[in-house]
C-alpha positions in Angstrom: 39.1 267.5 165.8 40.2 271.0 164.7 42.1 273.2 167.1 39.8 275.2 169.4 39.2 278.8 168.4 38.9 280.0 171.9 39.9 279.0 175.4 38.4 275.7 176.7 35.8 275.7 179.5 34.1 272.9 181.4 30.5 272.6 182.2 29.3 270.0 184.7 25.8 268.5 185.2 25.6 266.7 188.6 22.1 265.2 188.4 20.2 262.7 190.5 21.5 259.8 188.4 25.0 260.8 187.2 27.6 263.5 186.7 28.4 264.6 183.2 31.3 266.8 182.2 31.7 268.6 178.9 34.9 270.4 177.7 33.7 273.1 175.3 35.4 275.5 172.9 34.3 278.9 174.3 34.3 280.5 170.9 32.2 278.0 169.0 30.4 275.9 171.6 31.9 272.7 170.1 32.1 269.9 172.6 35.7 268.7 172.4 35.6 266.0 175.1 33.0 264.6 177.5 32.8 262.1 180.4 30.0 260.6 182.6 29.9 258.6 185.8 26.8 257.2 187.6 25.3 257.9 191.0 23.4 255.6 193.3 20.1 256.7 195.0 18.7 254.8 197.9 15.5 254.9 200.0 11.9 253.9 200.0 8.6 255.2 201.4 9.3 258.7 200.4 13.0 258.7 201.2 15.6 259.5 198.4 19.2 259.9 199.5 22.7 259.8 198.0 26.2 260.0 199.5 27.7 263.3 198.4 31.2 261.7 198.4 30.1 259.7 195.3 29.2 262.9 193.5 32.8 264.0 194.0 34.2 260.6 192.8 31.8 260.8 189.8 33.0 264.3 189.0 36.7 263.3 189.2 35.9 260.2 187.0 34.0 262.2 184.4 36.8 264.8 184.2 39.4 262.1 183.8 37.4 260.6 180.9 37.8 264.0 179.2 41.5 263.3 178.8 44.1 266.0 178.3 41.4 268.6 177.3 40.3 268.9 180.9 43.7 270.0 182.0 43.8 272.7 179.3 40.5 274.2 180.4 40.7 277.8 181.7 37.4 277.8 183.7 34.7 275.5 185.1 31.2 275.7 186.4 28.9 273.2 188.1 25.2 272.8 187.5 23.5 270.6 190.0 20.2 269.1 191.1 18.3 271.6 193.2 17.0 271.6 196.8 19.1 268.7 198.2 20.2 269.0 201.8 23.9 268.4 202.2 25.1 268.5 205.9 28.9 268.7 206.5 30.9 268.3 209.8 33.7 270.6 210.9 36.1 268.7 208.7 33.9 269.1 205.6 32.8 265.5 205.6 29.1 264.6 205.1 27.4 264.0 208.4 24.8 261.7 206.6 23.6 261.0 203.1 22.1 264.0 201.3 18.3 264.2 201.2 17.5 264.8 197.5 14.9 267.1 195.9 12.4 264.2 195.4 12.6 263.1 199.1 9.1 263.8 200.4 9.4 262.8 204.0 9.3 266.4 205.0 5.7 266.9 204.0 4.6 267.3 207.6 7.3 269.9 208.3 6.3 271.7 205.1 2.7 272.0 206.3 3.8 273.2 209.7 6.2 275.8 208.4 3.6 277.1 206.0 1.1 277.3 208.8 3.5 279.2 211.1 4.0 282.1 208.6 1.1 281.7 206.2 1.3 280.9 202.5 0.9 284.6 201.5 3.9 285.7 203.7 6.1 282.9 202.4 5.2 283.8 198.8 5.9 287.5 199.4 9.3 286.8 200.9 10.6 283.8 199.0 8.3 283.5 195.9 6.1 280.7 197.2 5.3 278.4 200.2 8.0 275.8 200.9 6.8 272.4 199.6 8.5 269.1 200.7 11.1 269.5 197.9 12.5 272.7 199.5 15.6 272.5 201.5 14.2 274.4 204.5 11.6 271.6 205.1 14.3 268.9 204.9 16.4 270.7 207.6 13.3 270.9 209.7 12.8 267.2 209.2 16.4 266.5 210.2 16.1 268.6 213.4 13.0 266.6 214.5 14.0 263.1 213.4 17.9 263.1 213.6 18.8 265.7 216.2 22.3 264.3 216.7 23.0 264.7 212.9 21.7 268.3 213.0 24.0 269.1 216.0 27.0 267.6 214.2 26.4 269.8 211.2 28.9 272.7 210.8 27.9 273.6 207.2 24.7 273.3 205.1 25.1 273.1 201.3 23.2 272.3 198.2 24.6 269.6 195.8 26.2 272.1 193.4 27.6 274.1 196.3 29.3 270.9 197.7 31.1 270.2 194.5 32.1 273.8 194.0 33.5 274.0 197.5 35.4 270.8 197.0 37.0 272.4 193.9 37.9 275.8 195.6 37.8 275.3 199.4 35.4 278.1 199.7 31.7 277.9 200.6 29.8 279.6 197.7 26.4 279.3 196.1 24.5 281.5 193.6 21.1 283.2 193.6 19.5 280.7 191.2 20.1 277.7 193.5 19.8 279.7 196.7 16.2 280.7 195.7 15.2 277.0 195.9 16.1 276.6 199.6 13.1 278.5 201.1 15.4 280.5 203.3 16.8 282.9 200.7 14.3 285.8 200.2 13.7 286.7 196.6 12.3 290.0 197.8 15.6 291.2 199.4 18.0 288.8 197.7 19.4 287.9 201.1 19.0 285.1 203.6 15.8 285.7 205.6 16.8 285.8 209.3 13.3 285.2 210.6 12.8 282.1 208.4 16.2 280.8 209.5 15.2 281.3 213.2 11.9 279.6 212.5 13.7 276.7 210.9 16.3 276.5 213.7 19.2 277.1 211.3 22.1 279.5 212.0 23.1 281.7 209.0 26.8 280.9 209.9 26.2 277.4 208.4 25.3 278.8 205.0 27.5 279.6 202.0 28.2 283.1 200.6 25.9 284.0 197.6 28.0 285.0 194.7 26.7 287.4 192.0 26.3 286.2 188.4 29.6 287.9 187.3 31.6 286.9 190.4 34.0 283.9 190.7 33.6 281.3 193.3 37.3 280.9 193.4 40.0 278.9 191.7 40.8 275.2 191.6 43.0 273.8 194.3 45.6 271.1 193.8 43.8 267.9 194.7 44.8 264.3 194.2 43.2 262.7 191.2 41.7 265.9 189.9 42.8 266.4 186.3 42.4 270.2 186.4 45.2 272.7 186.5 45.4 274.5 189.9 44.3 278.1 189.5 41.6 277.2 187.0 38.8 279.8 187.3 35.6 278.4 189.0 32.3 280.2 188.2 29.6 280.2 190.9 27.5 277.5 189.1 23.8 277.1 189.7 20.8 274.8 189.9 20.0 272.5 187.0 17.0 274.4 185.7 18.7 277.7 185.8 21.7 276.1 184.1 19.5 274.8 181.3 18.0 278.2 180.8 21.6 279.6 180.4 22.3 276.7 178.0 19.4 277.7 175.8 20.3 281.4 175.9 16.7 281.8 177.0 15.0 285.2 176.4 12.1 286.3 178.6 8.7 284.9 177.7 10.0 281.8 175.8 8.5 278.7 177.5 10.5 275.5 178.2 9.1 272.1 178.9 11.7 269.7 180.3 10.9 266.0 180.3 13.3 264.1 182.5 13.0 262.0 185.6 11.0 265.0 186.8 9.1 267.3 184.5 9.5 271.1 184.6 7.9 274.0 182.8 9.6 277.4 183.1 10.4 280.7 181.4 12.7 283.7 182.1 10.8 286.7 183.5 11.7 290.3 184.3 9.2 290.2 187.1 9.8 288.5 190.5 7.3 285.7 190.7 5.0 285.4 193.7 2.5 282.5 194.0 0.9 281.7 197.4 -0.7 278.5 195.9 2.8 276.9 195.5 2.0 275.8 191.9 4.8 278.0 190.6 8.1 278.2 192.4 9.4 281.8 192.5 13.0 281.0 191.6 15.7 283.4 190.6 17.7 282.7 187.5 21.5 282.6 187.3 22.0 286.0 185.6 19.9 288.6 187.4 16.3 287.9 186.2 13.7 285.4 187.4 12.7 281.8 186.6 9.2 281.0 187.5 8.9 277.2 187.4 6.5 274.4 188.0 7.8 270.9 188.6 6.3 267.5 188.7 8.0 264.5 190.4 6.6 261.9 188.0 7.6 262.2 184.3 9.7 259.9 182.1 10.7 257.4 184.8 7.1 257.0 186.0 5.7 256.5 182.4 8.5 254.1 181.6 7.6 252.1 184.7 4.0 251.9 183.6 5.2 250.7 180.1 7.2 248.0 181.8 4.2 246.9 183.9 2.2 246.6 180.7 5.1 244.8 179.0 5.1 247.5 176.2 7.8 249.5 174.5 7.6 253.1 175.7 6.6 254.1 172.2 3.8 251.6 171.9 1.0 254.0 172.5 -2.5 253.8 171.0 -5.1 256.5 170.5 -8.7 256.2 171.6 -10.3 254.9 174.8 -11.6 257.0 177.7 -9.2 255.9 180.4 -7.3 258.2 182.7 -3.9 257.4 184.2 -2.3 259.6 186.9 1.2 258.3 187.2 1.9 259.7 190.6 4.1 256.7 191.6 6.2 258.6 194.1 3.8 261.2 195.4 3.4 264.4 193.5 4.6 268.0 193.7 2.4 269.6 191.0 -0.4 269.2 191.9 0.5 269.2 195.6 -0.2 265.6 196.5 2.9 264.3 198.4 1.2 261.2 199.6 -0.5 260.2 196.4 0.0 256.9 194.5 -0.7 256.1 190.9 -4.3 255.9 189.7 -6.0 254.3 186.7 -9.6 255.1 186.0 -12.2 254.4 183.3 -11.1 251.0 182.2 -13.5 249.0 179.9 -13.5 245.5 178.4 -12.1 246.9 175.2 -9.3 249.1 176.8 -5.9 248.2 175.4 -2.5 248.4 177.0 -1.4 250.9 174.4 -4.4 253.2 175.3 -3.4 252.9 179.0 0.2 253.8 178.1 -1.0 256.9 176.1 -3.2 257.9 179.1 -0.1 257.8 181.3 1.7 260.1 179.0 -1.4 262.4 179.0 -1.5 262.4 182.8 2.2 263.3 183.1 2.0 266.1 180.5 -1.4 267.5 181.8 0.1 268.7 185.1 2.9 270.6 183.4 0.6 272.3 180.8 -1.8 273.2 183.6 0.9 275.3 185.1 2.2 276.8 181.8 -0.1 279.9 181.9 1.0 280.7 185.4 4.7 280.5 184.5 4.5 283.0 181.5 4.1 286.7 181.8 0.9 288.2 180.5 2.7 289.7 177.5 4.3 286.4 176.4 3.6 285.3 172.9 0.9 282.6 173.1 2.0 281.1 169.8 5.7 280.8 170.6 6.9 277.3 170.2 7.5 275.3 173.3 11.2 274.4 173.7 11.1 270.7 174.5 14.2 269.4 176.2 15.3 266.5 178.4 15.4 262.8 177.5 11.7 262.6 176.8 12.0 265.3 174.0 13.7 262.6 171.9 10.7 260.3 172.1 7.9 260.7 169.5 5.2 259.7 172.1 6.2 262.6 174.4 6.4 265.1 171.5 3.0 264.1 170.1 1.4 264.2 173.5 2.7 267.7 174.2 1.5 268.9 170.8 -1.9 267.3 171.1 -2.6 268.6 174.7 -1.0 272.1 174.3 -2.1 273.1 170.8 1.3 274.8 170.4 4.2 274.3 168.1 7.1 272.4 169.5 10.8 273.0 168.9 13.4 270.3 170.0 16.9 271.7 170.3 19.6 269.6 168.6 22.0 270.4 171.5 22.2 267.8 174.1 23.2 268.1 177.8 21.9 271.6 178.2 22.6 271.8 181.9 26.3 271.1 181.3 26.3 273.4 178.3 24.7 276.1 180.5 27.3 275.7 183.1 30.0 275.9 180.3 28.4 279.1 179.1 28.5 280.5 182.6 32.2 279.6 182.8 32.9 281.1 179.4 31.0 284.3 180.2 32.9 284.8 183.4 36.2 284.1 181.7 35.6 286.3 178.7 33.6 289.1 180.4 30.4 288.3 178.4 26.8 287.6 179.4 26.3 283.8 179.6 23.1 283.7 177.7 24.8 285.8 174.9 27.5 283.1 174.8 24.9 280.4 174.4 23.0 282.3 171.7 26.4 282.7 169.9 26.7 278.9 170.2 23.2 278.6 168.7 22.2 276.0 171.3 18.4 276.3 170.8 18.6 275.4 167.1 16.5 272.4 166.2 13.5 271.1 164.2 10.0 272.5 164.8 6.8 270.6 164.8 3.5 272.3 163.9 0.7 272.6 166.4 -2.1 270.0 166.6 -5.7 270.6 167.5 -6.2 270.5 171.3 -7.6 267.2 172.5 -10.2 268.9 174.7 -12.0 265.6 175.8 -8.7 264.2 177.2 -8.0 267.4 179.1 -11.5 267.4 180.5 -11.3 263.7 181.6 -8.0 264.2 183.4 -9.1 267.4 185.1 -12.4 265.8 186.2 -10.6 262.8 187.6 -8.2 264.9 189.5 -11.0 266.9 191.0 -13.2 263.9 191.9 -10.5 261.6 193.2 -9.9 264.2 196.0 -9.3 262.4 199.3 -8.0 259.2 197.6 -5.2 261.1 195.9 -4.3 263.1 199.0 -3.3 259.8 200.7 -4.0 257.8 203.8 -2.5 260.3 206.1 -5.2 262.9 205.2 -8.1 260.5 205.5 -7.5 259.5 209.1 
C-alpha cells in the first residue's frame, strides 16, 4: 500500500447484522484498512431486538481489526440503522434491548397516534404519518407495555447516536437520523413539543441535533478503543442518508438499495410531505431532503423462499403466471404490518424457478411502485437507477429491476457505501469541504451500466391485481376480527 495522500478518516456502518469500519485516505478515497464484527438479533412474532452493548463491542472489535491505521485517523463518523429505540439509564447503560427498525409490535400505537393528530397533520409537520418502524411508535409501545422500563429511562437515543455518544460522552444526533423518529419536525427542523407531549416523552431525554458542518465532539480515552484521544467525531447519520453521502448523490438521481430491507430514494431540494405514508419525508445529512420508501422484505425474504424451494438464489426461470408476495415479516410498503407471505396462481406446470422469479418480482414491485413518488417532477425519467446493496451484485436482482422498471441500471463498483458516506462526512468536516463533493472526488458512483429492457407489463399487472384482491387476507388476522 502506498502512503496516504491526505489525512486518514474512519467511516462506520453499524447495521442490523454487523458493524463495519473503513479507514480511508481522505484525498483519494482509497480504503487502507477495514474491519467487521457481527451483531445478534433476537425476537419473534414481530419483535426484533438487539443489545446496544454488543454494537459497542463490535465497533471496538472492527476498529482493532484495522490495525495501526485506526490510531492514525484524524476523524470518524458513524452511520447506523435508522429508527431503533435505545433507552439508557442515568449511568448511560441500556435499560433494555433496543427495539430495531423492523420491530413491528408498535403497529397499534402507530394507528392510535395517527388517529390522534390525523395523517395530514403528521405529514405537514414531520413529512408523513408514523408507521410502526418510527421511533415515536416504539416509545409509545414501551410506555404501554413496559412502564417500569420507560420510567427508568434517562436518555433516548438512536443506534448511531448511542455509538457517537460512547465515543464522545456527549448526546448528539443529526437531522438525517432525527427525521426518522417521528418527533423531529421537518417543517421547523426542531423537536415537536406537541408530538412529544402526545407520546409522553420529555424533550430533556433527547440528544442535541448537530448541523451538517458541526462536530459531535472528540474521542475520549476509553479502554480497548484504538483511536487517539482528541480524534474529531462528526455527527454521523442514518444508514440511508450515509449511503446518499457515499454516492455523492445529486438531486433527482434515483437509488434502489437491495439489502435485508429494500429502499428507493433520491435527494430533493423540496421538503417531502406524504399523508399516505408511502414516502417517508426524511431530511438528508447535508441540508437537503431524502424522500424514501422502504420495504421490510427484500434479499433476506427472497433467499428464504429460495431455501424453501431448495434452489440457489440465482436459479430463476422465466414464464408462468404465478405471483409471490414475500411479506414474511409483515410489510412497511405497502402498509401491511400483519401480513404474511402469499403465493397465488400455481398450476400443474409451475416450476420452482418460476416461483423464485415471482418472489423477486414481488419484492421489486413494491419499491418501483414508490419510485415516482420519491422523485421530483423535473427528475430525468431516463436517468439510470443506481443499484446498491448486497442484492445489486446478483444477476437475478439486476435483471428483475431492469425488466420491471424499463430503466437503465448502474451498479457502483464501490462497496460499503454507508461506511464510505460516513467517511466522506468525517473528511468533509475535517477538511472544510462538502461531504458529497468529497465522495464525487472519490468517484464512488463509478460502475458498469446495463441497458433498459422492455417493461414486463403482464407481470406488473398480475402483482398489482393480486395486492388489490387479496385485501383483508394481507391485512392480517387482527383486521378481520
